[in-house]
C-alpha positions in Angstrom: -3.6 -22.2 3.8 -2.5 -18.6 3.9 -3.5 -16.4 1.3 -0.5 -14.8 -0.3 -0.7 -10.8 -0.3 2.1 -8.5 -2.6 3.4 -5.6 -0.9 4.3 -2.5 -2.9 6.5 0.0 -0.7 7.5 3.6 -1.9 10.9 4.0 -1.1 10.8 8.1 -1.1 9.9 8.1 2.8 12.2 4.5 3.2 12.7 5.0 7.2 8.9 5.6 7.7 7.5 2.9 5.2 10.0 0.3 6.8 8.2 1.0 9.7 5.0 0.4 8.2 6.0 -2.7 6.7 7.0 -3.8 10.4 3.2 -3.1 11.8 1.9 -5.0 8.3 3.8 -8.0 9.0 2.4 -8.2 12.5 -0.9 -7.8 11.5 -0.7 -10.3 8.6 0.4 -12.4 11.1 -2.3 -12.1 13.4 -4.9 -12.6 10.3 -2.8 -15.6 9.1 -1.7 -14.0 5.8 1.4 -14.5 4.2 3.4 -11.2 3.1 5.7 -11.5 0.1 9.0 -9.9 -0.3 8.0 -6.1 -0.4 8.5 -4.7 -4.0 10.3 -1.2 -3.6 9.4 1.5 -6.0 10.8 4.9 -6.4 7.4 6.7 -5.5 3.5 6.9 -5.3 3.6 7.2 -9.1 5.0 3.7 -9.6 3.0 1.9 -7.5 0.2 1.2 -9.9 2.4 -0.5 -12.3 4.2 -2.7 -9.8 0.8 -3.4 -8.3 -0.7 -4.8 -11.7 2.4 -6.9 -12.2 2.2 -8.7 -8.9 -1.7 -9.0 -9.4 -1.1 -10.8 -12.6 0.6 -13.6 -10.8 -1.5 -16.8 -10.0 0.5 -17.0 -6.5 -0.8 -13.7 -5.4 -4.2 -13.5 -3.7 -4.1 -9.7 -2.9 -2.2 -6.9 -2.1 -1.1 -3.8 -0.1 0.6 -0.7 -0.9 2.4 1.3 1.6 3.9 5.0 1.2 3.5 9.0 2.1 2.4 11.4 -0.2 3.0 14.7 1.7 1.7 18.1 0.7 4.2 20.2 -1.3 3.7 23.9 -2.4 1.6 23.1 -5.5 -1.3 20.6 -6.2 1.1 18.2 -7.8 0.9 15.7 -4.8 -2.9 16.2 -4.9 -3.1 15.2 -8.9 -0.8 12.2 -8.5 -2.3 10.7 -5.4 -5.9 11.1 -7.1 -4.5 9.4 -10.1 -2.5 6.8 -8.0 -5.7 5.8 -6.1 -7.8 5.7 -9.1 -5.5 3.1 -10.7 -5.1 0.7 -7.7 -9.0 0.9 -7.3 -9.2 -0.1 -11.3 -6.6 -2.9 -10.8 -8.4 -4.2 -7.5 -11.5 -4.7 -9.7 -9.7 -6.1 -13.2 -8.1 -8.7 -11.2 -11.0 -9.4 -8.6 -8.2 -9.3 -5.7 -8.5 -7.1 -2.6 -6.0 -4.1 -2.6 -5.2 -2.3 0.7 -4.4 0.9 0.8 -1.6 1.9 3.4 -0.9 5.4 1.7 -1.0 8.5 3.8 -2.0 11.1 2.1 -2.3 13.0 -0.4 -1.6 16.4 1.2 -0.1 14.8 4.2 1.5 17.6 6.4 5.0 16.4 8.5 2.9 16.5 12.0 0.4 13.8 10.5 2.4 11.6 9.1 4.0 9.8 12.7 0.3 9.2 14.2 -0.7 7.7 10.6 2.1 5.1 10.3 0.7 2.7 12.1 -2.9 2.6 11.9 -2.7 3.1 7.9 -0.6 0.2 7.8 -2.6 -2.6 10.0 -5.7 -1.1 8.3 -4.4 -2.1 4.7 -3.9 -5.4 5.8 -7.0 -5.7 7.7 -8.8 -4.5 4.9 -7.7 -7.4 2.6 -8.3 -10.0 5.0 -11.8 -8.7 5.4 -12.2 -8.9 1.7 -11.6 -13.0 1.3 
C-alpha cells in the first residue's frame, strides 16, 4: 500500500513551484509514495496552517512543503523563514508524521533559485520516504 503524502505549495513563485511539483511527483513514483492533490497557499506564511490541517487527516501519512523565500531588502524573509521552518518542525513532531522541506531559502537570490528547484523537490520527497 502506498503512503499518502500531502503537498503544500506556495503560489507566490507559482511557475517555479509547479516545476518543483513535477519533480516531486516523479520522485514519489520512484519511491512508491502517493502525492495527494496539492494545497496551494499564497506564500510561506500560510504553509504551517495548511500543513496542520492536512496532518490532522488520518489518510495523510506525511507531507512535503514546496516554495521559495527569496532575499528581500529587509530581514523580513529571514524572520518569516525561521518562523515557518520552526512551525513545520513542531507540526512534524506533534503528529509524528514525516514532513519534507522543499522550501528554497530564506535568503535566496534570483540566481540561487533555478539550480535548487529539482534537488529541493526531490530531497523533500526522499526525506519523507526515509522516515517511514
